[in-house]
N, C-alpha and C positions, 0 to 999 in steps of 0.2 A: 504495498500501500504505501509505503513511505517514497519508493522508487515514482510514482506518478504524483503524490504530493507534492514533495520538492526534491523535482529531479535534480537541480544544480547542487543539493547537498550528496547527493546518492555516489557513494564509495571515496568521500572524505574519511571517514572512519568505519571501521568492522563494522559489520551490523552488530553482532554482538555486543559491543558497547557502547553505539549507540541506544540499543533495546535496554541493556540496562540503566544507563543514565537517561531515558526517558521513566523509565519504571519509579526508579527512585527521586528523579524529581517532581514527577505527578504524585506520588505518597506525602514529599514535603509540603508540598504545596495544599495538598487538603491539611496536614496538620498548623501551615500558617495561615489557610482560611479562616480554621477554628479560631487559633488564635488572636489572628484578627476581629472576627466577628465577638470575641468575647471583651475586645477592648472597647468595644462600642455600646454593650447591654447595657451597662450603669447610665450610661449618658442618653441613651434612648429610653430608659425607664425610668428617669429623674424625675418626670413630671407627674408621674404615675405616684399616688399618695395610698400606700398598702401599711396596714398596722397591726400589730397582735398577733392572733393564731395565723390568721389567713396570711403572713408576710412568713411566718412560720413552717406554716406547710406547703406556699412557692418555694422554698428557700430548701426544703425538703425534699422536693420533688425535683428539683434542680440538681441536687448533691446526690441523690439516689441514679440518676440519669446517666451523669456523668460516672459514677460509678460501675453502671454498668456497659458506660460506650470504655471507660480504659479497660475492664476486662474482655469486651469481646475486640478492642484493639490490640491487647496482648494476647489472646490466644488466635489470631487471624494469622500473626507473624508478621505486621507490616512493619516492624521494624527491620527483619531481613530484608526486607526490599529497599529502605530506605539507607541502608548502611553496607549495600552491596552485597549483602551475602547472599541474593537470590538474581538468577539470570532471566526468571521467566516467571508471570502469574498466571498462573492455571483458572481460568474460571467456573465457576460452579453452575452450570444448567441445570440441574437438578431442584434448584432451591428458585424458592417463586420469587420474583420480580420485588413484590411488595416487603417479601421479608428483608433483602439485600438494601430496600431505601431503606427500611427502618434501622438494619444494625448501621449503616452506613450515618444515620443522622443519631442515634445514638455515641455512637464513635465521636462524631461533630461536636455532638453537646460536651464530652470532656475536656477536648480543645477550645471549647468556648469558655465552659468552666474555669479551665486554667487560664485563661485571659481576661477573665473579667476577675479572678483575684491576684491579676499581676497589676491589673489598673487600680484597685482597693489598696493594694501595696503602695505602688508609686504616689497615689494620691495623698496616702497619710503620711509618707517619708516626704514629700513636696508640700504638707501643709497647704492643701488648695482647700477652700471651702465647697 
């Protein structure tokens, strides 16, 4: 496919290296996208006034989904792709598309949770009101 999409680049590097780089960078992009999303969550929700038990319930749900996402991230072996330990990703064609979407959303929620915590840490250390 890449020989048709970017023919001018074809042959510049071995296909195995290009495949491994593409695999690693796409997984790193997913992680960075989740962190970036999390950095914006506190600003996007700043005008919403939630107090008491409802706030605790929302925080608990966000924490729970992040925990499940971390479990799925570790179980799926994405770190192998990110750190060039795997040269090819095999897709599971037996798994339902909606389940794949749910799992990826949960994994993204972990990185968004991490980004949200980073924002709060930076905000606290910068003494921003």
